[in-house]
N, C-alpha and C positions, 0 to 999 in steps of 0.2 A: 156136460153138454147133453141136451136131449134132442132127438129127432121127432118132429111133429108132422104127421101126414094129414090130419083132419082139420078142415076149416073151423069146425065148432070147437075143437080142442085149442086151436090157436086163439080164437076169440076169447075163450075162458082164461087162458094164460095172460093175455094182454089186459083183459078187464081186471083181473086180480092184481096185476102189477100197478095199474093206474090207480086203483082204489088204495093201494098201499103207498101211493105217492112216489113211485119209482119212475124215473125217466127211461123211455125206451128209444134206443137207436136202431134203425132198420137199414139193412143193405140188401136191396133186391138184385139178384143175379140169375143168370141162366147156367150157372155152374162153370166147369172147366176153369176153375179159379187160377188167377195169376197174381203177380205182385201189384198190379193195378187194383184188383179187387181187395187184396189184403191191406192196401193203404187206406181204403174206405173203412174196412172193418176196424183197423187200428184207431182211426179217428172216432168211430162210433164207440169203441171201448173207452177211449180217453174221456169222452164227453157225456156218457150215459151210465145209468145203473145196470141196465139190461140191454143186451145186444141180440137182435134177431137177424139172421141171414136167410133169405129165401133162395132156394135153388129150384127153378122151374123153367124148363125149356118151353117157351110159349108158342104154341102152334099158330096163333092168330097173327103173329108178326112175320111169318115166312110166306113168301109168294110161292106159286105152283112150281116154279123152276129153281127155287132156292134150296138151301141145304138142311132142312129140318131133320130129315132122317139121318144124315151123316154128321150133324152138328155134334161136336165132341162132348161126350158124357163120361165123367170120371168121378162118380159119386163117392167111392171109397176114399180116393185121394182128397176130394173136396172136404169130406168129413174130418179127415186127419188135419188138414190145414185150419179148418174152423176150430177144432179142438185146441190146436197149438196157439191160436189167437184168443183163446178164452171166450169164444162165442157161447152164449147161454142156450139159444135155441136155433136149430136149423129147421126151417119150415119148407118141406119138400113134398107138396101134395101131388097125387096123381091128377091127370088132366080132367077126369070126370068130377073131381072135387071142385075145381075152378070153373069148369064149363059143363054143368050137368046137361042131361039130354034135352031139357026144355029151355036151355039158355038162349035168350033172344036180344040182349041189350049190347050196344056198342057205344064207345065214347070217341067222338071225333072233335079235335081242336081245329076248327076251320081257319083257313088263311095261313097256317103254319105247317100243316101236315102234308100238303101237296107240293111243297117247294124242295129244291135240293135233293136230299136222299129220298124224300117222299115222291118226287117226280120219277125217280128211277125204280122205286119200290112201292108201287101203288098198294094202299091198304096197310103198309107196314106200321105207320105211326098210329093208325086207328087200333091196331092190335096192341101196340105198346101202351097207349093211353087206357085202353080197356083193362088190361091186366094190372097195370100199376094202380089204377083207381080201386080195383078190387083188393089188391094187396094192402093198400093204405087203409081201407075199411076193415080188413081182417086183423092186421097187426096193430092198428091204432098207435103208431109210433109218434113220439114227439118230434124227432128229426129223422129224415131219410137222406142217404148219402149216395151221390152219383159222381161219375168221373167226367171231367171236361172233354175227354176224347169224343164222347157222344154229345157234342155241343147242341145240335138241333134237338135231340131228345130232351136235354135239360131245359131248353127254352119252352118246349111244348108242355113238359110236366109242370113247370112253374106257372104257365098260363092256365093249365087245367086246375091246379090247386087254387089259384085265385078265383077262377070263374065258378068253381063248384064249392067254394068255401070249405075245402078240406083242411082240417086243423093240423097240418104238419109243416114243419120247417124244412126247406130243401137246402142241403149243403152240397155244393159242387166243388170237388177236390181236383188238384192239378193232375195233368196227364203224367203217368209213370212210363218211362221209356227204357228200352233196352240199351246196352252200352253203346251201340252204334246209332242211337237216336230214334229208332223205329218205335212208335207207340205200341205198348203192350196190348195185345188183342188175342182172344181165343181163336181167331181165324188165322193167325200167323202160322199155325202148324200146317195149314194147307199148302204153304209155299214150298216149291222146290228149292234146292240150294241156290240155283241161278236166280230164281224169282226173289228169293229172300235177299240176295245181294243187291238186286236191282231196286228192291223196295226201299232201300235206304235213301233213294232220291226224293221220296216224299217229304220226310222231315228236312232234307237239305233244301228243297224248294221253299219251304216255309221260312227257313233261316235266311234264304236269299231275300224273301219279301221283307223280313225284319231289318236286314241291312239296308235295303233300299229306302224303307221308311225312316230309318235313323239318319240317312243321308239327306232327307228332306223330300223324298218322292211321295206325293199324295194322290197321284192319278191311279185309280184302281185298274184301269186298262193296262197301264204299263206293268204293274205288279203281276197281273194275271198272265200277260204275254211272256214276261220273263220266266215265270214259274213254268208255264206250258213248254217253252223251249227247253228248259232244263230237264223236265220230266221225260219229254219225248226223245231224249237221247238214248233212253233205255228201250231196247227192242221189245221187252216183255210188257211195257207199260201202255195202257190204253186209258185215257182220261175220261172219266164220267163227267165231272165238273170241277171247276175252280171258281170261287166266288168271293167277293168282298161284300159283307152284308151288315146291316144294323144288328147289334147284339141282342135286341129285344124283339124286333119285328121280323127279322130275317130278310128284310127287303134289300135289294141291291143298292150299293152306294157308288157314286161316281168318284168320290174322294174318300180317302182313308181318314177316319177320325178316332179319337180315343174311345176304347171300349168296343169298337167294331170287331167283327170276326172275319178272319181269312180262312176259308175252308177249302178242302180238296177231297175228292173221292177218285181213286185210281184203281183200275184192275191191273194186277200183275198175274199174267196167265188168266185163270178163272177166278182168282181170289180178289175180292173187292175190299180195299182198305180205305179208311178215312182218317183224317188228321186235321188239326186246326191250330190257329194262333189267335190270341186276343191282342189287338193293337194297344200299345201303351199310350 
């Protein structure tokens, strides 16, 4: 496994691999790797000749009151995990390689970036789309791998790839969960023991919605209200949003339908967690 810091070096590696007819699988991350990330890396390893993992904590997707400076960074551990998973290249450039001093361009996916998490985190998805478009151009992967936990992000990236004719296939892999059902996230380490215990209500609320749907309930308002009541039993919980939306447009739905998304974002103390469910 090799560590690559330079954009030009990554360009050359990718170009040589493509000329040789080798398929490139790409997993973009901000580091602090957990089993969710590793599931993406394993899928990339199974399906490609060459695997590239990027580790870059992207400053553009953090708001002024968010956790950029304290976002967990564990590069030595991340390197070891990547080596264990037989990653070929870890692309971990400094910020000025990605955003040089004269950088002036941004990518905005209109109509999808200002909803849900975008409403709570203005500018977040512009930062995501900008860095991901750059990484796609630099790595030139055949397939890029993302987790379903970040459902809105995957919808935005798929739209961006279509709109900008970026020749990469997007693979969205299932959510990986802790034993108690909590979706794996780099931010879970911020939770106190009490908050961590209370956070289990988030996947429990989604399970409740699934049971209601299986029993024939199709009214989105009923699902949202039942989820809300369950979550608010926990003193540490503060709901940002609960929504039932179309899986492609992210527009609210009055009735549940196959393929729609049930999403929730909840604060436990100061830590904001997201989770979702795809309606069958």
